[in-house]
Structures are given as C-alpha cells and as structure tokens.
C-alpha positions in Angstrom: -50.2 -24.7 -32.1 -46.4 -25.0 -31.8 -44.4 -24.8 -34.9 -42.8 -28.0 -36.1 -39.4 -28.9 -34.4 -39.7 -25.9 -32.1 -38.1 -26.6 -28.8 -40.2 -26.1 -25.7 -39.4 -26.3 -22.0 -41.9 -28.1 -19.8 -41.4 -27.3 -16.1 -42.2 -30.0 -13.6 -42.9 -29.0 -10.0 -44.6 -32.0 -8.5 -41.3 -33.2 -6.8 -39.3 -31.6 -4.0 -37.0 -29.9 -6.6 -38.3 -28.5 -9.9 -36.8 -29.7 -13.1 -37.2 -29.0 -16.8 -37.8 -31.2 -19.8 -36.6 -29.9 -23.2 -39.1 -31.3 -25.8 -40.2 -30.9 -29.4 -43.8 -31.3 -30.6 -44.5 -32.5 -34.1 -47.8 -33.3 -35.9 -48.2 -36.9 -36.7 -50.0 -38.6 -39.7 -53.2 -38.8 -37.7 -53.0 -35.1 -36.9 -52.0 -35.8 -33.2 -49.0 -34.1 -31.7 -46.0 -36.3 -31.1 -43.9 -35.3 -28.1 -40.2 -36.0 -28.0 -38.1 -35.4 -24.9 -34.5 -34.2 -25.8 -33.0 -33.5 -22.3 -33.7 -33.1 -18.7 -32.5 -30.0 -16.8 -31.7 -30.6 -13.1 -30.2 -28.5 -10.3 -31.9 -25.3 -11.5 -34.3 -23.1 -9.5 -37.8 -22.5 -10.8 -36.9 -18.9 -11.6 -34.0 -20.1 -13.7 -36.2 -22.5 -15.6 -38.7 -19.8 -16.3 -36.0 -17.6 -17.7 -34.8 -20.4 -20.0 -38.4 -21.0 -21.2 -38.9 -17.3 -21.9 -35.7 -17.3 -24.0 -36.9 -20.3 -25.9 -40.2 -18.6 -26.6 -38.2 -15.9 -28.3 -38.8 -13.2 -25.8 -36.2 -10.4 -26.1 -34.7 -8.8 -23.0 -34.9 -5.0 -23.2 -32.7 -3.2 -20.7 -35.7 -1.9 -18.8 -36.8 -5.5 -18.2 -33.4 -6.8 -16.9 -31.6 -5.5 -13.8 -29.3 -6.8 -11.0 -31.0 -5.7 -7.8 -28.3 -6.9 -5.3 -25.0 -8.7 -5.2 -23.5 -10.5 -2.2 -20.2 -12.4 -1.5 -21.0 -16.1 -1.8 -18.1 -18.3 -2.7 -15.8 -18.0 0.4 -18.8 -18.4 2.8 -20.2 -21.3 1.0 -16.9 -23.1 0.6 -15.8 -22.7 4.2 -19.2 -23.7 5.6 -19.3 -26.8 3.4 -15.7 -27.7 4.4 -16.7 -27.3 8.1 -19.6 -29.7 7.6 -17.4 -32.1 5.6 -15.0 -32.2 8.6 -18.1 -32.8 10.8 -17.2 -29.7 12.8 -20.9 -28.9 13.2 -21.6 -32.4 14.6 -18.5 -32.1 16.9 -19.9 -28.9 18.3 -23.3 -30.6 19.0 -24.9 -33.8 18.1 -27.9 -32.0 16.6 -26.2 -29.7 14.1 -29.5 -28.4 12.7 -30.1 -26.3 15.8 -29.7 -22.6 15.0 -27.1 -21.9 17.7 -24.8 -24.5 16.1 -25.2 -22.8 12.7 -24.5 -19.5 14.4 -21.3 -20.9 15.8 -20.2 -22.0 12.3 -21.0 -18.5 11.0 -18.7 -17.0 13.7 -16.0 -19.5 12.9 -16.1 -18.9 9.2 -16.6 -15.2 9.7 -13.4 -15.1 11.8 -11.5 -16.3 8.7 -13.2 -14.1 6.1 -13.9 -10.9 8.0 -12.3 -10.9 11.5 -13.5 -7.8 13.4 -16.0 -7.7 16.3 -19.1 -9.9 16.6 -21.3 -6.8 16.0 -19.5 -6.0 12.7 -20.0 -9.7 11.7 -23.7 -9.4 12.1 -23.7 -6.4 9.8 -22.0 -8.2 6.9 -25.3 -9.9 6.1 -26.0 -7.0 3.8 -23.0 -7.7 1.6 -22.3 -11.4 2.3 -24.3 -14.7 2.0 -22.7 -16.0 5.2 -25.8 -15.5 7.4 -28.2 -16.5 4.6 -26.3 -19.8 4.3 -26.5 -20.2 8.1 -30.2 -20.3 8.4 -31.1 -16.5 8.3 -32.0 -16.0 4.7 -34.4 -13.1 4.2 -33.8 -11.5 7.6 -33.3 -7.8 7.7 -31.3 -7.9 11.0 -29.1 -10.4 12.8 -29.4 -10.0 16.6 -25.8 -9.9 18.0 -27.0 -10.9 21.5 -29.0 -13.9 20.4 -27.0 -15.2 17.4 -23.5 -14.4 18.7 -23.3 -13.9 22.4 -25.8 -16.6 23.4 -24.3 -19.0 20.9 -20.8 -18.2 22.3 -22.0 -19.1 25.8 -23.4 -22.4 24.6 -20.2 -23.2 22.7 -18.1 -22.5 25.7 -20.2 -24.8 27.9 -19.2 -27.6 25.5 -15.6 -26.7 25.1 -14.2 -29.7 27.0 -16.4 -32.2 25.2 -15.5 -30.6 21.8 -11.8 -30.7 22.5 -12.0 -34.3 23.6 -13.7 -35.3 20.3 -11.0 -33.4 18.4 -8.2 -35.0 20.4 -9.7 -38.5 19.8 -9.9 -37.7 16.1 -6.3 -36.7 15.8 -4.4 -38.6 18.5 -3.9 -42.2 19.1 -1.5 -44.5 21.1 2.0 -43.1 20.9 1.0 -39.8 19.3 3.0 -36.6 19.7 1.5 -33.6 21.4 3.0 -30.2 20.7 2.4 -27.6 23.4 3.3 -23.9 23.7 1.9 -20.7 25.1 1.8 -17.1 24.0 0.4 -13.8 25.3 -2.1 -11.4 23.8 -2.3 -7.8 25.1 -5.4 -5.7 25.8 -6.1 -2.0 25.6 -8.5 -0.2 27.9 -10.0 -1.3 31.2 -11.1 -4.8 32.0 -12.5 -4.5 35.5 -14.8 -7.5 35.1 -11.9 -9.9 34.2 -9.8 -11.9 36.6 -7.5 -13.1 33.8 -6.5 -9.8 32.2 -3.5 -8.6 34.1 0.1 -7.6 33.7 2.8 -10.1 33.0 5.7 -11.0 30.8 4.6 -9.9 27.3 6.0 -12.0 24.5 5.0 -9.3 22.0 7.2 -6.7 23.7 4.2 -4.5 24.4 5.2 -2.8 27.7 2.6 -1.4 29.9 -0.2 -3.5 28.5 -2.4 -5.9 30.4 -2.7 -9.3 28.8 -3.8 -12.9 29.0 -1.7 -16.0 28.3 -3.0 -18.6 25.8 -2.0 -22.2 25.8 -2.4 -24.3 22.6 -2.1 -28.1 22.0 -1.6 -29.5 18.5 -0.9 -32.9 17.0 2.5 -33.7 15.3 1.3 -32.0 12.1 0.4 -28.7 13.8 -3.4 -29.3 13.8 -4.9 -27.7 16.9 -7.3 -29.6 19.2 -7.3 -27.7 22.5 -6.8 -24.1 23.8 -7.0 -22.5 27.2 -6.8 -18.9 28.4 -4.7 -18.3 31.6 -4.1 -15.2 33.7 -1.7 -12.7 32.2 1.0 -13.3 34.8 1.0 -17.1 34.3 4.5 -18.5 33.8 5.2 -21.0 31.0 6.2 -23.9 33.2 3.3 -23.7 35.6 0.9 -24.8 32.9 2.7 -28.0 32.0 1.6 -30.3 34.8 -2.1 -29.4 34.3 -1.9 -30.1 30.6 -0.3 -33.5 31.1 -2.9 -34.4 33.7 -5.6 -33.2 31.3 -4.4 -35.5 28.5 -4.9 -38.5 30.8 -8.0 -37.5 32.8 -10.0 -35.5 30.3 -8.9 -37.3 27.0 -8.1 -40.8 28.4 -4.7 -41.0 26.7 -2.2 -43.4 28.3 0.7 -43.3 25.9 1.8 -39.9 24.5 4.9 -37.9 23.7 4.6 -34.4 25.1 6.8 -31.7 23.4 7.5 -28.3 25.0 10.2 -25.7 24.6 13.2 -25.1 26.9 11.5 -22.4 28.9 8.5 -24.6 29.6 10.0 -28.0 30.5 13.2 -27.4 32.4 15.2 -30.2 33.9 13.6 -29.5 37.3 10.1 -29.5 35.7 10.9 -32.8 33.9 11.9 -34.4 37.3 8.6 -33.2 38.8 6.6 -34.7 36.0 8.3 -38.1 36.6 7.5 -38.1 40.3 4.9 -40.4 41.8 1.5 -39.0 41.0 -1.4 -38.6 43.4 -2.6 -42.2 42.7 0.8 -43.6 43.8 1.7 -44.5 40.2 4.6 -43.3 38.1 3.2 -41.3 35.2 4.7 -43.5 32.5 1.7 -42.6 30.3 3.6 -39.5 29.2 7.1 -39.1 27.8 8.9 -35.8 27.2 10.9 -34.1 24.5 12.4 -30.7 25.3 15.6 -28.7 25.2 18.1 -27.6 27.8 18.4 -23.9 28.8 21.7 -22.2 28.2 22.7 -22.6 31.9 21.8 -26.3 31.8 24.0 -26.8 28.7 26.9 -25.3 30.6 26.2 -27.7 33.5 26.0 -30.6 31.2 29.4 -29.8 29.6 30.9 -29.4 33.1 29.3 -32.6 34.4 30.5 -34.8 31.6 33.6 -32.8 30.8 32.4 -32.7 27.3 34.6 -31.2 24.6 32.9 -28.5 22.6 34.0 -30.4 19.5 31.1 -32.8 20.2 28.7 -30.2 18.9 28.8 -30.8 15.1 26.8 -29.0 12.5 26.4 -32.1 10.4 25.9 -34.9 12.9 23.8 -35.1 16.1 25.8 -36.5 19.0 24.0 -38.6 21.5 24.8 -38.8 25.2 23.2 -41.0 27.9 22.6 -39.6 31.3 24.8 -41.6 33.7 22.5 -40.9 36.7 19.3 -41.7 34.7 20.0 -44.0 31.7 16.4 -43.4 30.5 17.4 -39.8 29.6 19.2 -39.1 26.3 20.7 -35.9 25.1 21.1 -34.8 21.5 23.9 -32.3 21.0 23.4 -30.1 18.0 25.0 -27.1 16.3 23.3 -24.6 14.1 25.8 -22.4 12.1 23.3 -19.8 11.2 22.2 -19.5 14.9 25.9 -19.3 15.9 26.6 -16.4 13.5 23.4 -14.5 14.6 24.2 -14.9 18.3 27.8 -13.7 17.8 26.6 -10.7 15.8 24.1 -9.8 18.5 26.6 -10.1 21.3 29.2 -8.1 19.5 26.7 -5.3 18.8 25.6 -5.2 22.5 29.2 -5.2 23.7 30.1 -2.3 21.5 27.1 -0.3 22.7 28.0 -1.2 26.3 31.6 -0.2 25.8 30.7 3.1 24.2 28.2 4.0 27.0 30.6 3.0 29.9 33.5 4.8 28.4 31.3 7.9 28.1 30.7 7.7 31.9 34.4 7.0 32.7 35.5 10.0 30.7 32.8 12.4 32.0 34.1 15.4 33.9 30.8 15.8 35.8 31.0 15.9 39.6 29.3 12.6 40.4 29.2 10.9 43.7 30.0 7.2 43.9 26.3 6.4 44.2 25.4 8.6 41.2 28.1 6.8 39.1 26.7 3.5 40.3 23.2 4.5 39.1 24.5 5.6 35.7 26.4 2.4 35.3 23.5 0.3 36.4 21.2 1.9 33.7 23.7 0.9 31.0 24.0 -2.7 32.4 20.2 -3.0 32.5 19.7 -1.6 29.0 22.2 -3.9 27.2 22.2 -7.0 29.5 25.9 -7.4 29.2 26.7 -7.0 33.0 28.0 -10.5 33.3 31.0 -9.5 31.1 31.7 -6.2 32.8 34.4 -6.1 35.5 34.5 -2.9 37.6 38.1 -2.2 38.7 37.5 1.0 40.7 34.5 3.3 41.3 34.5 6.3 43.6 33.7 10.0 43.5 36.6 10.8 41.2 37.2 7.7 39.1 35.4 4.9 37.3 37.6 2.2 35.8 36.3 -0.9 34.2 37.1 -3.6 31.6 35.4 -6.6 29.9 36.1 -10.1 31.2 37.4 -11.5 27.9 37.6 -15.0 29.4 33.9 -15.0 30.1 33.1 -13.6 26.7 35.1 -16.4 25.0 33.6 -19.1 27.2 30.1 -17.8 26.3 30.9 -17.5 22.6 32.1 -21.1 22.6 28.5 -22.3 23.0 27.0 -20.0 20.4 24.7 -22.0 18.1 24.8 -25.0 20.4 21.6 -26.5 21.6 20.7 -29.8 23.4 17.5 -31.8 23.1 16.7 -34.2 25.9 14.1 -36.9 26.0 13.0 -40.0 27.9 11.5 -41.7 24.8 13.2 -45.0 24.4 15.7 -45.5 21.5 13.5 -48.3 20.2 10.6 -45.9 19.8 12.5 -42.9 18.5 16.1 -42.3 17.4 17.8 -39.1 18.7 17.7 -37.5 15.2 13.9 -38.0 15.2 13.7 -36.6 18.7 15.5 -33.4 17.5 13.2 -33.2 14.4 10.2 -33.6 16.6 11.4 -30.7 18.9 11.8 -28.5 15.8 8.1 -29.3 15.0 7.3 -26.7 17.7 7.7 -24.2 14.8 4.3 -25.5 13.6 2.6 -24.3 16.8 4.4 -21.0 16.4 2.9 -20.8 13.0 -0.5 -21.5 14.5 -0.1 -18.6 16.9 1.1 -16.3 14.2 -2.0 -17.0 12.1 -4.4 -16.8 15.1 -2.9 -13.5 16.4 -2.1 -11.4 13.3 -1.8 -12.9 9.9 -5.3 -14.3 9.2 -7.6 -14.5 12.2 -6.7 -11.4 14.2 -7.4 -12.8 17.7 -6.9 -9.3 19.1 -8.2 -6.7 19.7 -10.5 -8.4 22.2 -13.9 -6.8 22.1 -15.1 -8.8 25.1 -14.9 -7.7 28.7 -15.7 -10.8 30.8 -13.5 -13.9 31.2 -16.1 -16.3 29.8 -16.5 -14.3 26.6 -12.7 -13.9 26.3 -12.4 -17.7 26.6 -15.1 -18.3 24.0 -13.5 -15.8 21.6 -10.2 -17.6 21.9 -11.9 -21.0 21.4 -13.7 -19.7 18.2 -10.3 -18.5 16.9 -8.8 -22.0 17.5 -11.7 -23.6 15.7 -11.3 -21.2 12.9 -7.6 -22.1 12.6 -8.6 -25.8 12.8 -10.8 -25.2 9.7 -8.1 -23.1 8.0 -5.5 -25.8 8.7 -7.6 -28.4 6.9 -8.3 -26.1 3.9 -4.5 -25.5 3.6 -3.8 -29.2 3.7 -6.2 -29.9 0.9 -4.7 -27.1 -1.1 -1.2 -28.3 -0.6 -0.7 -29.4 -4.2 -1.6 -25.8 -5.3 0.9 -24.3 -2.9 3.6 -26.9 -3.8 3.3 -26.2 -7.5 3.7 -22.4 -7.0 7.1 -21.8 -8.4 7.2 -18.1 -8.1 9.7 -18.0 -5.2 9.5 -14.9 -3.0 6.7 -13.5 -5.0 4.5 -16.4 -4.2 1.1 -16.2 -5.8 -0.9 -18.7 -3.9 -1.4 -17.8 -0.3 -4.4 -18.5 1.9 -5.4 -14.8 1.7 -5.2 -15.0 -2.1 -7.4 -18.1 -2.2 -10.0 -16.4 0.0 -10.0 -13.3 -2.3 -10.6 -15.5 -5.3 -13.5 -17.3 -3.6 -15.0 -14.1 -2.3 -15.3 -12.8 -5.9 -17.8 -15.6 -6.6 -21.0 -13.7 -5.9 -24.7 -14.3 -5.5 -26.7 -11.9 -7.7 -30.4 -11.2 -7.5 -31.6 -10.6 -11.0 -35.0 -9.1 -12.1 -35.9 -10.5 -15.5 -39.3 -10.3 -17.3 -41.0 -9.7 -14.0 -39.3 -12.6 -12.3 -36.6 -12.3 -9.5 -34.0 -15.0 -9.6 -30.8 -15.7 -7.7 -27.8 -16.4 -10.0 -24.4 -17.5 -8.8 -21.3 -16.1 -10.7 -19.8 -18.8 -13.0 -16.4 -20.0 -11.7 -13.4 -19.2 -13.7 -10.7 -22.0 -14.3 -8.7 -21.0 -11.3 -11.7 -20.9 -8.9 -12.7 -24.3 -10.4 -9.3 -25.8 -9.5 -9.6 -24.5 -6.0 -13.0 -26.0 -5.5 -12.0 -29.3 -7.1 -9.0 -29.6 -4.7 -11.4 -28.9 -1.8 -13.8 -31.6 -3.1 -16.7 -29.1 -3.6 -18.8 -28.3 -6.5 -21.6 -25.7 -7.0 
C-alpha cells in the first residue's frame, strides 16, 4: 500500500508515444484508494519516464549504477537537418523525401557544412556524431560510402536540372535580378578520367595547377539557385550566352535582369546578346547590367569627348548612347580605388625603373638580342611596358625613359568606372543600376564561403566529371542552406557590437550547436538517450531559427 500523499508515476504505453501521469493515492472513508492526477508528462521517452519513476520511489543512484556510455554531437546536425526540411530542400530534391537516398543527400549537404572533408571521412563521423542516426541509419555500425554517398550523388546529379528549376521558380519572378559570375578551383594529382580538369587562367594565382571553372547564379540577395562546372580553360564571356538561354528554355523566365562583371559581358558580348535569336526574335526577355573595361572607358571618353570632371565621387553622372538610346552609362568615381590604383602603379613603375637602370648601367658584354631578352623579362614581370619608351638599344648601349604623357593619361582614369545597362529608366534609375552591379559582391562572398571559409569545395576527392559535378552541386546546396540560416540569424549578427572582434560568426554558431550532445546513459539497469540541456545562448539561436528540442 502506498503511503498517503506519496507521488507516484504511472507510465502509459498504449498510444504511439508513451506518457506519464503524476498521481497521488489516498485512502478514502470507505477504505478504497482515491486517485488524483496532478500532471501529465509528454515528449519523454519510456527510458526517461522509468528514471523519473525510480527517483520518485526513492531509489538512490550509486556511482556503480550510473554511467555515460557514449556521447555524440547532436545539436548542429539536428538543427541543420530540420532547417533543410523546413526549407523543403528534401522535397525539392525528390517528391518522396522519405526515400533513403534523399536522406543520404541531406546528410552530405549538412555534413559539408559541419565537417567538410571527403565522403569517406563523412561516413566515419557516425561514431562521434548523430548526423547519420538522424538520417535513417540509427544503430548501424558502418555507413557504406558507395551506397550512401556515391550512389546518392549519382541520383542527385541526375535531378540537378529539375532541382535548380524548382529553386529558380522559388526565388525568381517577373523582373527579377540574376547575379552571375564564375571562378576557378584547382586540382592536385592526375585526373586522367576527366575531360573538364585542364589548365587555364587560374583566378587563385595557382600556377602550374590543372583546374575546373565553376559558374554560379544567384538572386538579387545572393541566394544561389544554379551551378555548373566547365572545362578549366573556359573563358568568362563564353558561358554567358548559354546561361541566358538556360534562363529562358530551362526555367521559362521571360523578363529578367542579368548582371555580370566587366570581363564577362563586354560591349561586343552585349551586342551579341541583343542579336536576333535562333527563333528570329529579339531576345527582349533579358536585360543587362555590366561595366565597361578600362579600354572601353577610354573609347567612351574619346567618343563623347567627355571631360574627366564628369566622374564625380559623390554623384553618378548618366550618359545616353547616341547610337543606341536604349543604352545608358553611369559614370562613377571611387576615391579609395583611385588611391589604391595610383599606389600600385607607382610601386610597379619604381621597380621597373630600378631593373631597367640596372640593365642600362651594366658593364657586361651583351649583344643587342641579349639586352632585348633582359629588358623583355622586366617588362613581362611588372607589366609596365606600355609606359616604357626605348630610345636606343645596341651591343654597347641601352637608353630608355618613361612616357610621362601616357602615365598621366592613364592616371587620370584611376578610380573611374562605368556601368552600362539597357534596363529602361522607368524600371530602374541609374543609381539603382550601379547599386545592382555592386551586388556582384554577394556572389563573390558565395564563392569565398564555398571554396575556403566554410564549405571547402577543394580539395576534390573525385576523379570523374560526373562526381566532380555532383560534389560542386552538393556544395552549392550546402551554401543555399547556410545562406538561409544566416538570414534567420541576422538579428543576432546585427546586434553584435564587438567591432573587429566580432563574436557571432557562422563558425561560432556551429560550434555552439555542436556542443549540444546526445548522451547514452546507463541508469539502474536501463539505457536512456539524454540530450544536453541548451544554455541561454543556444536557446536564443534555436529560437531565431524557429526550432525547439
């Protein structure tokens, strides 16, 4: 018989989820027990309910009866997987998200954010992380890299176009802005089975390294929706036409503003875009924002006899193309850029002067050809040949000087840049066009995070083009997830007042979430899984993300 007013826990297991009822039992006047329910305990496992009942019964917990048998990372994996599902990324990948290969894809996407590394190393984290447990592999001793990574990658790649179309339709609409840029990523070792890994212009300044070129499309806020891997020797501008056609044919968009940098959409490329397409129609479904190259700025000034005073650091001066009134130019001046360009040129001119004077003053017996080779090496090294005027060069003498007029003319355009667009003034003012062009910095930030800061696109551990494509696609989807997490955490970042020693970064957030662990506890002969209680900071993070656990 229970003592009067003693609290007892009744555990109910007849429903899909167990629950507990806190009750007291008292003896009534007729000698019968009267039952009073005080509270109901929900959202607890049966093991946890058994522990509570044992404690209420007065059972003590000697050290020999209590132990933590394992501890795994839980918080970051759980939060990112739940965020991916909240964004319907699983349903975007495939209409039946319960299929195991879809869950495996989510595990690779989330794993790219938390762990990076190779796919093989990712399968090994199941010993120390709950990522694979939460992805349908709980209790497994081994995760098969071929079945759960490589096979899943192949299926994911086969659906890339459809997935990207869904993402584009989610983030773009009529009149939307599309930011487009490309980067390169280098390889080490041999890639005989790849047609894409080859030598080309390396944007990371890694000479002697084979590479691929990666093109990325984002919306106006920098949220990615499409990626493509090109051969390593692909030039920027050659990818533009295909991307513009893709936006119409693959994504069915008929009214977009396409933004690319000056090396990608030159004036000649712009004219090509506006030619009659293969259907005999003018492609007015796409409008362009880009910038003039340095050479084109010179031509513009000569063509319109523009005074350099038009370039003002406070105001954007608008010019209308006299030959094509649909094209507008925005003349801008950046004082910081001007100072930097002048400093760089001065340094290079000084180094060129020092090296050429050393050649001119040398007493070595050099032939005219040998002197020419030595001078050529200096010119190639410092790239200042356009300012060097050779007065005399022969077996005995080398005389030269700088062309000061050319230097002054070049310097007059320092810090000057020109945006051009065929977007109508009614749809976008020239100041907004300039701002939109500057938004390309958002796609540069995407590349920075994908390549080095967070996701570590390289090194590539895959040797075939299909796997390389799939790996790049997974990295893009990981950045897509990361971008949305950062957006939800914006109030936290905004309120971080610590200046240069900024406390809240994405890496810091992940570290805090990773410290939430899943512990397997053995207690009074019962094994139970217990999640670490969140501290106030972790609770704020989860609240901003709209998650609770």
